[in-house]
N, C-alpha and C positions, 0 to 999 in steps of 0.2 A: 516409451511414452514420456521419458524425462524431458525431451525437447518441448513437447506440448506443455508440460507442467511449467517449465521455466518461462514460457511465453507470457504467462499470466503474472509473473512477479511484479511487473511495474504497475504504476498507477495510471491515471488517466489524464490526458491533456484535454481540457475542455474549451480550447480556443477562447472565444469571447464570453463563455458562460460565467456569470457571476451570481452568487447567491443574492437574491433580491431583498435581503433583510439584514439588519444587524440585530439590535434588540428592539423590535417593535412590540407593542403590547400584544400579548398572546390572545387571540380571539377565543373567548370562552364558549361561544356558541358552536355547537357541533354541526357540521355540514355532512350528514350521512350520504354516501353514494358519490360524493364529489370526486374522490380519488379514482374510483372505478370508471366513472364517466370520462375522466381525463385520460386514463389509460386506454380506453376503447377508442378514443379519438386519434390515437397515435398510429402512424403507418407501420406496417410489418417490415422486418429486415429483408432487403432484397437479396436475391442470389445473382451476383454479377454475371455478365456474359462470359462464356468459356474462353473465347478467343482473346477478349480484352485482358483477362487474367493471365493467360499464357504469354501474351506480348509484354505485359508489365512485369511479369516474373523474370523474363530474359533481360529486360532493361535493368531490373534491380540487381541482377547477378553481375552485370558488366564491371562495376568498380571493385568487386570483391573476389572474383575468380579469374584465372588466367585464360588466355584466348583459346587454348586447346580444349580446356575443360568446358568452356562456354559453347564451343562448336559441338562437342559431344552432347551437351544438354539440349542444344537447339534441335538435334536429331530426335532425342527422346520426346521433346515437347511436340514436335511435328507429328510424331507417331501417336502420341497421346490424344491430340486434338483432331486426328484425321477423321473425315466423314465416316460415320457408322462405327467409329472406334470406341475404345474403352472410356475415354474422356466424356464423349457425348452420352454414353449410357449412365455414367455416374452423375453427370449434370442433370439428366432427366430425373434421376432418383432424388437428387437434392431439391429440385424444383417441386417435386411431388411432396416431399417432406415439408417444404416451406408453405405449401397450400394448406396442409393439415394442421401444422403447429402454430402456436402464438408467435414463436420465434424459433426458426430452424436450428439456431446455434446454441441458445442459452443452456439447455440441459446437457448437451455434449460438452460445452465449454466448462461448466461447473465440475463435471465429472473428470474430464481429461486434464484440465489445467490445475485443479485443486484437489478433489477428493481421492483421485487415484494416485496423486503425487505422494511419494513415500519418504522423501527427505524430511527432516524436522521442519515444522513451521517457523521455528526461531531462525533468524538470519536468512533462511532460504525462501521464505514466503511472506511472513508478517512484517509490514512496515511499522516504523516508529515515527513519532512526531515529537520534536523538541520545542517546547514553548519558552517564551522569554523567562529569564530567571526571576524568581520572586524574592521580595526583600524580607524574608524571615529565615531564622536559623534555629528554631526551637519547636517543640511539640505544639505549643499553643498556636503559633503561626500556621503550622502544618494542619492542625485540626480545623482552625478557623477557615483556611482556604479550602480545605476538603468539603466543609459544610456548604460554602458558597457554590463550589463547583457542582456538587450533587444537586443543589437547588436549581442551578442553571440547566443541567441536563434534563431534569424533570420538567422545567419550563419549556424546553424544546420538545420533549415527549408529548406535552399537551397539544402542540400543533399537529403532531403525527396522529395522536388519538382522535383529535377533533376533525381531522382531514382539512386543516386550514393552512398547511404549509404553502408558502407562495411558490407557484410553479416557476421553474427556471427555464431560461431561453438560451439558445445558441444560434447566432446568426439569424435571429427573428423566428426561429422554429422552437416549438415547445419541446421540453425534454421529458423523458420517462422518469417518474419519481419513485419507482418501485424500490430502489436500493435503500431509501430512507426507512422503508417499512420492514427491512430485513436486519437492521443493525442492533436493535434493542431487544432484550429477552431472547437472544439467539445464541447458539453455541455449536461448535464442531464436536462430533462424537467419533472417537477413533475406532477403527475396525482392523482386523488382522491383515486384510488385503486392500480394503478401500474404506474411506470414511463416509460420514453422512453429516448433514447439518439439520439441527432442529430449531424451529422458531416458535417459542411459547407465547409470543404476542398474539397469536391467532387462537389461543385457547379460549374456551367459554369463560373461564375465570383467569384472565391474564395475571402474571406475577406482579406482586406489589412490594417486592423486596430487592435490595441490591446485595452483593457480597463485598465485604471489606476484608482484605488480608493485610495483616500487620506484622512487620518484621521487628520484633523486640530484640534488643541485644542485652544479654544478661551475663554477668561475670560469674564464672564457676571455677573456683580454685585457680584464679589467675588467668584463666582462658575466657575469651569473649565468645559466647554462644549465640548463634542466630536462632530465634524461635519464630517460625512463621505460623500464625494462627488465622484461620478463616472464620468469619462471623457472618450471620444473616442479619441484615438490618432492614426492618420494615420502614418504608419511606412515605407511606400514606396513612393518614388517620382513618378511623373507622367510617367517617362520613365521606371518604374518597378524596379529601383534599390533601395535597402534598404537605409533608412536614416543612415548617419554616426553617430558615438558616439557623435560627436560635435553637430550635428543637434538635436539628441535625447535629449541632455542635455538642449539645448535652449527650446525645447518643454516642457520638464518636469518642467523647471523653470517657464514657463508660467502657468502651472497647479498649482504649488505651490503658485504663486502670485495671482491666480485668486480670484476674490472677493468672499466673504462668503455669498452672497445672496442665495436665494432659500432654498430648504428643509433642515431642521435640523434632519430629521428622518433617522435612520440607516436602510434603506430599505433592505440592504444585510442580516440583521439578520434573516429575514423571511426564508432564505434558510437553516437555521440551525434547523428548527423545525421538529417535527414528519412528515413523508412524507404525510400522509393523511391530516393533518392540513395545511401543506404548499400547497398541491394540491388544497385544497379549497380556501385558501388565494390567490393563484396564479390566479385562475379563476376569482376571484373578482378584483384583482389588474389589470389584463390585459384587463378588460372590457373597461377601459379608453384608448383612442387612444394614448395619449402621453406616458403613462406608458408602453403600449404594445410595442411602438417603442423603448423606452429606454431599456426594458428587452431584446428585440430582438437584439439590438446592443451589449449587454453584451454576449448573447448566441453565436452570430456570430463571436465575436472577436477571434483573433488567440490564445491569452492567456490573463491572467490578472496579473497586477502588483499591489501589495498592499503596499502603502507607509504608514507604521505604525508609530503611536506616540510612544515615548519611554515608556517602561514598568518600574515598580518599580525596583530599583537597588537591586542586591543581591550579595552575596560573589562569588568569582571566582569559588569556589567548586560547588556552586548551579547554576552557570550560565547556563550550558547546560540543566539542568532540567527545568529551567524557560523558556529557548528558546524552548524546546520541547512542553511545554504547549502553548506557543504563536503560534507555527506552527499548533498544533492540533485543538485549538479552539479560540485562540486570547485573552484569559485571562478573558473573560466575557464582558457584555454589557458596563461596565465602562471603559474598555480598548479598545481592537481592534477587538472584535468579530463582530462588525457591519461593519468592514472594509474588508469584504469578499463577494464573491458570491460563496457559497460552492458547487453549482451545476456545476461550471466551472471545466473542466477537469484539467487545469493546472493554479495554482496561485503561483507566486513568491512573497515572503514576504520580504520587506526590511525595517528594523526599523531605526529610526533616531539615535538610540544608537549603530548601528553596528551589530545588530542581523539580521541574514539572513537565509532564508530557503524556503521551498516549502510545499504546501499542494496540494494533487491531489485527484480528484474524481475517485473512483476505478473501475467503470464499464468498461471503455474502455481498461484498461491495468494493468499489474502487475508492480512491483517495478523495475526490471532491465532496461527496456527501459527508464523509467523516470530517473534512476540513470545514464544511459549512456548519456542522454541529459544533465543532471546536470554536469557530469564530463567534457563534452565538453565546456559548458558555463563557468565553473569555470576556466578552462585553458585559455579560450578566454579572460576573464576579467583580467588575469595576463599580457597579451601582452601589449606592450607600445601603447598608444593611437596615432592614426594618426589624427592630428587636421587639418582639411581642412575646414576653415569657408566658407560655401557656400554663393554664391551671392544671391541665390533665397530667397525671403522672404517666410516663411512657414505659412500656415494658422493656426489660433488659434485652439487648441484642443477644442472639443465640449463638453460642460458640459451636462450630461444627467439629464433630469428633471422628477420629479415624482409628480403627484397630489395625496396627501394623504387625503383620506376621513376619517371620524371618525371610520368607520369599519376597514380600513387598519391600522389606529393608534392602534386599539384594538388588531389586529393580531400581530403588532410589539411588543406591550407590553407583550403579551402572549409568543412570541418567546424569548424576553429578559429574562423573568422569567424562562422559561425552560432551556435556555442556561446557566443561572447562577446556576441553580440546577446541570446541567451536570458538570460545571466548579468545583463546590465544591465537586462533587462526584469523580472526576478523580484524582487518586493518581499516580504520575509519578516519576520515579527516573532514571536519566541517569548517567552512570558511565563510566569512562575510566579505563578499567582493564589493569594496566600497568606492571604486573608481567611478562607477555610474550604475544606473538601473535601467528601467524600461525607457526612461527619458531619451537616452542617446539613439537607440534604434528607431524610436518613434520620430525623432527630429530628422532622421534620414528616410522617413516613410517606409521603414522596414518592420516586419513583424518581429517583436522582441523574442518570441520563442524560436523562430527560424534563425535569427541572428545568433542566439546562444547555441543552437544546434550546429550551426556552421563553425562556430568557435570551438565546439567539442571535436568536430571532425579535424580541425586544424591541430588541436592539442594532441590528438591520438596520432595523426600522421607525423608530426614532429618527433614524437617519442618512438614510433615503431616503423616509420618509413613505408607504411602501407595503409590502405583503407580497410575497415572491418565492418561486418554486419552490425548494424545499429538498430536497436529497438526503442521507439518512443511510442507510448500508448496514446491512442486516439479514442475519444468517447463515441460510442454508438447509441447514446441515449436519445437521439432523435427518433429512434425506433422503439417499439414496445419491447420491454425487457432487455434492451440493448446493454451490452457490457463494453468490450473494447475491440479495436483492431490495431494493427501495427502501422505506424508511420516509419518508413525505412529512410533514415536520415542520410545514409551513405548513398549519394546519387552520382550519376556521371558528371553533373554540374558541380557538386561539392568536391568531387575528386579533381576536376580541372582547376578549381580555385586553390585547393590546399597545395597542389603541386606547383602552382604559379607563385603563391604568396612569398616564398623565400628564394625565388629564382631571380638573381640579380640582372639577368638578361631581359626581364619583363618590365615594361613601364608601369608606373602606378595606375595610370588611367585604365590600362588593360586589366590589372588586378581588380580594380573597383568594379569594372564591367562584369568580370567573372564572379565577384562576390555578389553583386546584385542578382545575377542569373541564378546562383546557388540558393540565395534566400528566397527568390520567387519560386524556384522548383520545390523547395521545402513547403512553402505556403500552399502551393498547388496540390502537393501530395496530401497535406493535412486536410484540405477541402474534399479531396477524393475519398479519404478514409472516413471522415465523419458523415459522408453521404452513403456509406456502406458499399463503396466501390474499390476498396483496397484489396490486396491479393491474399494476405496471410490467412484470414479466417475462411476464405473461400477454398484455398488449397487444403486447409485442415479438414473442412467439410467433405471435400472430394476424397481425401484419404480415409476419413472415418466411414464414408459411404462405401468405399472399396472394402474396408474391413468387414462391413456388414454383408456386402453383396457378392464379393469375389473370393476365389480360393487363394489368390496370390496378390500381393500389392503391385500396382503398376510400377514400371521401371523408374519413372520420373521421381517417385518417392524413395527409391533405393539408391538414387544417384548421389555422388559426392557433393555436387552443387547444392542439393537440398539440405544436406547436413551442414555445409558451410553457411548457407543462408540462415539457418536456424541456430547457429552458434554465435550468440550475441556477446561479443567482447565488450560492447557498450550497451548496457541496459539502462535506459534513461526515462525520466518523467518530469514534466513541469506540473507542479501542484501549487497553483496560486492561492494565496490566502490573504485576508485583510490583516490578520494577526502576523506579527513579525516572527514567524516560526519557520521550521524547515522539516520536511519529511525525509526519512532515510530508509534504505533497504540494502540487503546484501547483493553481491554479483549473482548472475544466473549461470555462469560457467566458471570452472576452476581458474581459468586464466583471463578473467574478465573484470569489469568494473560495474558498480552500480552508481548512477549519478542522478540525484534528484535536486530540483531547484525551485525556489519561490522568488520570482522577480518582483521586487518592490520598485517604487518610483525612482529612488535615488541609489539603491544598492540591490544586490542579488545574494540570497542565501543559498549556498551550495552544500550538499552532503555527498562525499565521494567514498565509496567502499571498494575493497579488494581483499584478496586472501594472502596472508603471509606465507602460506605453503607454496605459492607460485613465486618463483624467483624473478619473473619478468614483470610483475605488476607491483605498483607502489602508490597507495592512495594519496600520500602527501605530494609526491612528484606529479601525479596527474592533476591534482588541485592547482599546483603551481603552474603547470603547463597550460591549464585552462585559463587561469588568471592572465598569464602572459599573452595567450592567443587573443583574448577579448580586448586587452589593452592595445595590442598591435593592430587589430582590425580597426579600432577607433582612430588610432594614429594614422593609419593608411587613409581613412576617410577624411581626417582633418587636413592631411597634407595634399590632398588631391582637389584642386579647385573645381567647383561645380561646372564652370564653363567648359572644361575639357571633356566632361562626360558625354 
């Protein structure tokens, strides 16, 4: 199942979808039933025709498997889709499921891609977001910004609660807004073999608190100790109004000044371990009543704010890379990795040194809803503060207590060791590509995303002299409860272009023609995917249907080609934002890369990741190859007069 699990790693490309607000005044009037009515008006996810998927599957294999292997797969595919054969039977089963369910894929997808996935959520599943550096370097600045940020999230939450979120559109079609209702007051719960997700926003009495986890650094006999403390902070007054920025500042200051008694153990680091290990440790931890209540308070909270200790200083050029590492894993047990609850859907990270960002647990949502929330919050924090010192004394935020037995202490030590291994293994490079942004592809009437993806294909081909299976996620939110499908960026057209690009025997005009064809092919695949007609989720559905219905898996799923097609050496995602930020995530295979990008008008933010344990991959080299490829493609276009095309 790990292949299925890694499919989900990446975020979502939403084509032309743009959040239709920045900070508009939040509507105070509740519109009950609006969300439900909107959801019911959306079409259901279709099941594509069997022959169409089989044909497209073979086409997708062409650039990534050899001729002999492809011939063998062709025979298996013909056998699979033969009249009256196993493929037809499974297709009928899927169509039957689609008639009954709201979305034939969504439950299966949540289970196989996320909840059954047993590698740690850290690096392998949860994306991080690096926000622009803030101009403070002390605790006052940290607390002031945290107070504004919390108020901004609560402002966004009002739109969710009142059902007044502006509906998003993609290519003129309304999008499913369900994911917005899943990210607050929700949490992943570990199990020994499979996890679950709980959403407390649906409770009769929804949560009114957030959790704040604070990394204090205290000196003890010449050593610096990290003390990670969790607090419950009520963020609503008794009349239901949210606390003001001013009130939040006062409450956060109380947390900062709170005495350093009780546990010194970083309980949160347990959430970073392998899911089966954490599932076992969780059962053990929550046997104790105090621990169970503390864990439940974290799980029920609206979101978590992590007040981080400063990380080691680096040069300005390396700053974004260091910040990406802090968002993805916290830097290791010596730094801020214990200052998290990685199962929590939404964690905002604010460092004392002005570093700021987010990490989110991927099961409930993709990147765009998270980024829309971030855009709103960032704009909100820029507004001038209204300081109205309230007369009401506020209760002391409650410190969460944990009873740490020798067994729990052992689990914590194991999690620390495993976290530090992951930290040493993750190789990250964040670059700001400053040569151009969306402006250049648009001036050549090319899709910026397709342009960047073709650039990635060229960078990979130059480094490895071959094409590889490439994953880019496409949004299925045109459909009710839609999540993602795969845009396969390695196409026969992209393969022809990358082989021709550095061939001195080829004329520039021919190279440009091949480039344009490759860009158009990517754009066409994207349109196919967002209309629910791509191949990957359909093939997964047929496979899962076979697991339910048949005694043995059909040969097509046991074939080497299927394994190659799902071994994504490039796992990529475009996550556009109004904020000058970048999302980052780990590779999905040991010898692969994770590449995420935010194309702005005049520049592009890229985050590239790889594993140090693989001798053949290097994030810095890939980032450089990508930069060179994009510059070379622009040069090619500049040197080729339009008249010749």
